[in-house]
N, C-alpha and C positions, 0 to 999 in steps of 0.2 A: 055498249062503251065506246065511249068514243076517244076517252082521256087513254096516256101510259104514257110510261116513262120506257125508253128505250138505251138499252147499255149494245154496242158493236163490238165488234175485231177482238172480244175475248180471249186473246191467244194464253192458250199451254195445254203444258207439256205433261203426254199421256199414253198407257200402253195400252190403246184401247187395239181390237180386232182377231183373227180368226187366227191368223199364218202365227206360227214362233218368233217370227222376227219379230212381228210387231209386239208381238209380250215381252223383246228383252229388249229394244231398242223403239227409247220416248222418240214418238215421232207430235210435230204439233201441231194443237186441234184449234180452230176460231170459232167462238161460242157471240151467236146474236141475241139477244131476249126482248122482248119487247114484254111489261106488265101492263098486265088493261086496270087500273080501279079510279076512282071519283078522285082526282085532284081540287075537288073544287076549293075541300075543306083545307086543304094546304097551300094553297094558292091565296086564301084568304090569308088565314094563319099567321102564315109565313113563318109555319111549327115543324121541326122536323118529325115532331110527333106524329101530327095529320099524313104520314106519305112513309115510304116507302123511301128507308137510309139505303140506298146502292150502294157504299158500299160495302153491305153486310150482304146483299146482295150478288156481288164479285168474289167475295169470301168466300163466301155456299160453294157457287159455281166454282170455284177454282181446286176446294176439296176432292169437291168428284169429280170434277174431270183427270185431276192430278191423282188420283184414288185410287180404287180396283180397281183393275183392268176388266175390261167386258169385250166378249167376242163381237158385239154391233153397236155400232155409233148411237141406232135408234134404241138401245139398251140407255145409255150413258142419257140422251137428249129425254127417256122419259122419265130416269131417276131424281135427275132437276124437276121434273117440275112435279114429280113426288115432296122433294123438300121441301119449294117455295113456294109451294100451296099450303104442304101441314101451318111450316112456318111466318108468314106472311098472313094476317085475317080481313088484312083491306084489297086481297090480290082479288079477282073474278075472275081471273083469266090472263090465259099468256102464253107467248110463242116464244117456239126456241127454235134457232136455225142450231146445228153441227157440223162446218166444214173440217170436212178432211183431204187438207192441201195437195200432199205429195203421197196418198200412200204407194206402196211399195210394189208399185207394177210394171209390166213391162211397157205399157202401153202410156205414152207421152197423150193425157191431159187436165186439164185443168185442176184436178179433184172431185172429192166427192162432198152428199151432204146430205143433213136430212132437216125439211123444217119438221115440229109439231105443236099442233097447239092444243092446249086444254082447258076446263074453264068449270068455275063450280058444281 
């Protein structure tokens, strides 16, 4: 499947991390999502019902990232995949990248990220 909807740079604050500091202080997470599905029906019909409404997907992601704290962003990414695959039947596969741009560590670097790919 070569068709996909791409959502980039979704910014959400959350309390994910292994340290007590991360659990008590919200930090920024940036999420990129690629939703793999056949877009030909929607491209022909021009009907939102023939595709996935990315506004709803944005809301789902915001609820997960801004919700229950997790130790690992790996778990957050998996949670997003599970919800989206369960909710959107047109979805064949998806790729999630979660960026943690400023982890609370003493080393200076551009941040950390995880990327996972899941399919039906």
